[in-house]
C-alpha positions as CSV (number, residue, x, y, z in Angstrom):
1,M,35.2,3.1,10.7
2,N,36.5,6.4,9.5
3,N,34.7,9.8,10.2
4,A,33.7,10.3,6.6
5,L,31.9,7.0,6.5
6,L,30.1,7.7,9.8
7,F,29.1,11.1,8.5
8,T,27.7,9.7,5.3
9,A,25.8,7.0,7.2
10,A,24.3,9.6,9.5
11,L,23.2,11.7,6.6
12,L,21.4,8.8,5.0
13,L,19.7,7.9,8.2
14,A,18.6,11.5,8.8
15,A,17.4,12.1,5.3
16,P,13.6,12.4,5.1
17,A,11.8,9.7,3.1
18,A,11.0,10.8,-0.4
19,A,7.4,11.9,-0.9
20,T,5.2,10.5,-3.6
21,T,2.0,11.5,-5.4
22,L,-1.0,9.2,-5.0
23,T,-3.4,9.3,-8.0
24,V,-6.8,7.9,-7.4
25,T,-9.0,7.2,-10.5
26,F,-12.7,6.5,-10.0
27,S,-14.6,4.5,-12.6
28,V,-18.1,6.0,-12.5
29,T,-21.0,4.1,-14.0
30,D,-23.9,5.4,-11.9
31,A,-24.3,8.9,-13.3
32,P,-22.3,11.3,-15.6
33,T,-22.9,14.2,-13.3
34,G,-21.8,15.4,-9.9
35,Q,-18.5,14.9,-8.1
36,I,-16.6,12.3,-6.1
37,M,-16.1,13.3,-2.5
38,L,-13.3,11.4,-0.8
39,S,-11.3,11.3,2.4
40,L,-7.8,9.8,2.7
41,Y,-6.7,8.3,6.0
42,D,-3.3,7.2,7.2
43,N,-4.2,5.1,10.2
44,E,-6.7,2.6,11.4
45,A,-7.9,4.5,14.4
46,A,-8.9,7.6,12.4
47,H,-10.4,5.5,9.5
48,D,-12.5,3.1,11.6
49,G,-13.2,5.5,14.5
50,G,-14.5,8.5,12.5
51,G,-11.3,10.5,13.1
52,T,-9.8,13.3,10.9
53,P,-8.5,12.3,7.5
54,V,-5.1,13.5,6.3
55,A,-6.6,14.8,3.1
56,Q,-9.9,15.4,1.4
57,A,-10.9,16.2,-2.1
58,A,-13.9,16.9,-4.3
59,V,-13.3,16.0,-7.9
60,P,-15.8,16.4,-10.8
61,V,-17.1,13.5,-12.8
62,A,-16.4,13.7,-16.5
63,N,-16.5,11.0,-19.2
64,G,-17.2,8.3,-16.7
65,Q,-14.4,9.0,-14.4
66,A,-13.0,11.3,-11.7
67,V,-9.3,11.7,-10.8
68,A,-7.9,12.9,-7.5
69,R,-4.2,13.6,-6.8
70,F,-2.5,13.8,-3.4
71,P,1.1,15.0,-3.8
72,G,3.7,14.9,-1.0
73,L,2.6,11.7,0.7
74,A,5.1,9.9,2.9
75,A,5.5,6.2,2.6
76,G,2.9,4.3,4.6
77,R,-0.5,2.7,4.6
78,Y,-3.6,4.6,3.5
79,A,-7.3,4.0,3.0
80,I,-10.0,5.9,1.2
81,K,-13.7,6.4,1.8
82,A,-15.6,8.0,-1.0
83,F,-19.1,8.7,-2.3
84,H,-20.6,10.0,-5.6
85,D,-22.3,13.3,-4.8
86,I,-24.6,13.0,-7.8
87,D,-26.7,16.1,-6.9
88,G,-23.7,18.2,-6.1
89,D,-24.9,19.3,-2.7
90,G,-21.6,18.4,-0.9
91,K,-23.1,15.7,1.3
92,M,-24.1,12.1,1.1
93,G,-27.8,11.6,0.5
94,M,-29.5,9.5,3.1
95,T,-32.9,7.9,3.7
96,P,-34.7,8.8,7.0
97,F,-33.3,5.5,8.3
98,G,-29.7,6.5,7.6
99,M,-29.2,4.4,4.5
100,P,-27.1,6.0,1.7
101,T,-29.0,7.0,-1.4
102,E,-25.9,8.0,-3.3
103,P,-23.2,5.5,-4.5
104,F,-20.2,5.0,-2.2
105,A,-16.9,3.1,-2.5
106,F,-13.7,2.3,-0.6
107,S,-10.1,1.7,-1.6
108,N,-9.4,-1.9,-2.7
109,N,-13.0,-1.9,-3.8
110,A,-13.6,-3.3,-0.3
111,P,-17.3,-4.2,0.3
112,A,-19.4,-2.5,3.0
113,V,-20.6,-5.0,5.5
114,G,-23.1,-3.4,8.0
115,G,-21.3,-0.1,7.6
116,P,-18.2,1.4,5.9
117,A,-15.5,-1.1,4.9
118,P,-12.9,-1.5,7.7
119,W,-9.3,-0.4,7.5
120,S,-8.2,-4.1,7.4
121,A,-10.0,-4.5,4.0
122,S,-9.3,-1.2,2.5
123,H,-5.8,-0.1,3.3
124,F,-3.0,-0.1,0.7
125,A,0.7,0.8,0.6
126,V,2.1,4.0,-0.7
127,D,5.8,3.6,-1.4
128,G,8.1,6.4,-0.4
129,D,10.1,6.5,-3.5
130,A,9.8,9.3,-6.0
131,A,7.6,7.2,-8.3
132,A,3.8,7.9,-8.2
133,T,1.4,5.4,-6.8
134,A,-1.9,4.9,-8.6
135,I,-5.1,3.1,-7.6
136,T,-8.5,2.7,-9.3
137,I,-11.8,2.5,-7.4
138,R,-15.0,1.3,-9.0
């Protein structure tokens, strides 16, 4: 192999993966007010173990939907936990027994079974190409 070919191969291997923008659209049917509060996770341990999300957002509900954008994401697996903060107080309403009183959802529209949907049911792929990735959560 010649040196120019080796140099080109080394540059390609060292080049960082292209970042993409994740657009998350929430279809809201519960109430036309409030905001969607969401957390984005990039690994199972943080998602299922109550760890720190890689990003968070609060997006207003308007015309039956809310849209959040996360630019600059590397390729990988991600999962979202969200709730509809109808009263706008910035926290999920709960009964005295710890049951949610405001609607909640997870990526892949994964169902909650005795608690938040697990990573195994809610993770999705974000491709590392320059194209945007879009998902919808109901």
